[in-house]
KEKE-3310 file (N, C-alpha, C; in steps of 0.2 Angstrom, whole numbers, plus 5000, padded with zeros to 4 digits):
npx = (5281:5273:5262:5269:5263:5260:5251:5247:5253:5267:5266:5269:5285:5289:5296:5311:5310:5298:5283:5266:5256:5260:5255:5252:5258:5266:5261:5260:5251:5256:5256:5265:5269:5275:5276:5264:5263:5257:5261:5266:5273:5284:5284:5292:5295:5287:5296:5303:5296:5299:5309:5304:5303:5298:5297:5297:5302:5310:5307:5305:5294:5280:5264:5254:5241:5223:5220:5211:5203:5209:5202:5194:5199:5194:5188:5172:5155:5149:5137:5130:5137:5144:5145:5130:5112:5102:5091)
npy = (5923:5923:5911:5900:5893:5880:5865:5854:5838:5832:5821:5803:5797:5790:5776:5767:5755:5759:5754:5754:5747:5738:5727:5717:5704:5699:5685:5671:5657:5643:5630:5615:5610:5598:5589:5591:5597:5609:5624:5639:5654:5668:5683:5697:5706:5708:5704:5694:5683:5674:5666:5657:5641:5624:5617:5603:5596:5604:5610:5623:5624:5630:5636:5650:5649:5652:5657:5653:5666:5673:5671:5682:5683:5690:5694:5690:5686:5673:5676:5688:5704:5700:5700:5701:5699:5709:5706)
npz = (5806:5791:5785:5789:5800:5812:5808:5816:5821:5811:5797:5798:5794:5778:5769:5770:5782:5787:5791:5788:5796:5809:5814:5805:5795:5780:5777:5767:5760:5752:5739:5735:5719:5716:5727:5733:5746:5758:5763:5774:5770:5774:5765:5761:5751:5735:5725:5731:5730:5720:5726:5734:5741:5743:5759:5761:5749:5743:5731:5718:5712:5715:5720:5725:5736:5741:5757:5772:5780:5795:5811:5822:5839:5850:5866:5875:5873:5862:5856:5846:5841:5830:5812:5803:5803:5813:5826)
capx = (5281:5266:5261:5273:5260:5259:5244:5246:5259:5268:5264:5275:5290:5289:5302:5314:5309:5292:5277:5260:5253:5265:5251:5251:5264:5264:5262:5256:5250:5258:5255:5270:5266:5278:5274:5258:5264:5254:5265:5266:5280:5284:5287:5292:5294:5285:5301:5306:5291:5302:5314:5300:5304:5294:5301:5297:5306:5315:5305:5303:5287:5275:5259:5251:5234:5219:5220:5205:5204:5210:5196:5195:5199:5192:5184:5165:5151:5148:5131:5130:5144:5147:5142:5124:5106:5100:5084)
capy = (5923:5922:5905:5894:5890:5873:5862:5848:5834:5830:5814:5798:5796:5784:5774:5761:5753:5761:5749:5757:5743:5733:5721:5712:5702:5696:5678:5668:5650:5640:5623:5613:5606:5592:5584:5593:5600:5615:5628:5646:5658:5675:5686:5704:5710:5704:5701:5688:5677:5669:5662:5652:5634:5619:5614:5596:5593:5610:5612:5630:5624:5631:5641:5653:5647:5656:5655:5655:5672:5672:5672:5686:5680:5694:5691:5691:5680:5671:5678:5695:5707:5698:5702:5697:5702:5710:5706)
capz = (5799:5788:5781:5792:5806:5813:5807:5820:5820:5805:5796:5800:5788:5774:5766:5773:5789:5789:5790:5790:5801:5812:5817:5800:5792:5774:5777:5762:5759:5745:5738:5731:5713:5715:5732:5736:5753:5759:5769:5774:5769:5775:5759:5763:5745:5730:5721:5734:5729:5716:5729:5739:5740:5747:5764:5761:5744:5740:5724:5717:5708:5720:5719:5731:5737:5745:5764:5776:5784:5802:5815:5828:5845:5855:5872:5875:5871:5855:5854:5845:5840:5824:5806:5802:5804:5820:5827)
cpx = (5275:5267:5265:5270:5259:5252:5243:5253:5260:5267:5270:5279:5288:5295:5305:5313:5302:5286:5271:5256:5257:5261:5250:5257:5262:5265:5258:5256:5252:5257:5261:5267:5269:5276:5267:5258:5261:5258:5264:5273:5279:5287:5286:5291:5291:5290:5305:5302:5295:5307:5310:5301:5300:5299:5301:5302:5310:5313:5303:5296:5281:5270:5255:5243:5230:5219:5213:5207:5205:5204:5198:5195:5198:5187:5176:5162:5151:5142:5132:5137:5147:5143:5136:5118:5105:5093:5080)
cpy = (5921:5915:5899:5892:5883:5870:5855:5844:5832:5823:5809:5798:5790:5782:5768:5760:5755:5756:5753:5753:5737:5727:5716:5710:5698:5689:5675:5661:5648:5632:5620:5609:5600:5587:5586:5596:5607:5618:5635:5649:5665:5678:5693:5708:5705:5701:5695:5682:5672:5664:5657:5645:5630:5617:5607:5593:5598:5612:5619:5630:5624:5637:5644:5651:5652:5653:5657:5661:5670:5674:5677:5682:5685:5691:5693:5685:5679:5674:5686:5698:5705:5702:5698:5702:5703:5710:5702)
cpz = (5796:5784:5784:5799:5806:5812:5811:5818:5813:5803:5797:5793:5784:5771:5770:5780:5791:5787:5792:5795:5803:5814:5812:5797:5785:5773:5772:5762:5752:5745:5733:5725:5712:5720:5735:5743:5753:5764:5768:5773:5770:5769:5760:5756:5740:5725:5724:5733:5725:5719:5734:5736:5745:5752:5764:5756:5741:5733:5724:5713:5713:5718:5725:5730:5741:5752:5767:5780:5792:5806:5821:5834:5851:5860:5871:5873:5864:5852:5852:5844:5834:5818:5805:5804:5812:5821:5823)
residu = (MET:GLU:GLY:LEU:GLU:SER:LYS:GLY:PRO:SER:PRO:ALA:PRO:THR:GLY:VAL:GLY:HIS:ARG:PRO:ASP:ASP:SER:THR:MET:PRO:ILE:TYR:GLU:TYR:ALA:CYS:GLU:GLN:CYS:HIS:GLU:VAL:PHE:GLU:GLU:LEU:VAL:VAL:ARG:ARG:SER:ASP:GLU:GLY:GLU:VAL:ARG:CYS:PRO:ALA:CYS:SER:SER:ALA:THR:VAL:ALA:ARG:VAL:MET:SER:LYS:PRO:ALA:GLN:SER:ARG:SER:GLY:GLY:SER:SER:ALA:GLY:GLY:GLY:CYS:GLY:PRO:VAL:GLY)
# end
C-alpha cells in the first residue's frame, strides 16, 4: 500500500507512567518559615506542593529554596574535562 511505509521505530508512548528521563527525580529543597528547618521533599506533581509539611514541626508554612547543583562524580582526574578555558 502506498503511504504506509515504516519510517523507523515509533516514538515512546506518552501519558501515565511515562517519564522522559528516569535518571532524575523531582526532589526540591524547602525551608520551614516556623522553625527554619531546611529539608528535601519528593514532589511528583506540582499540585502536590501544597501538601508539603516540615518534618521537624509539621508546619505547612514552607518555601522552596534554591539548591546547590549536584556535582558530577564521574571518574578520571580532576584536571581538565570540566567547563572552563583551555590552554
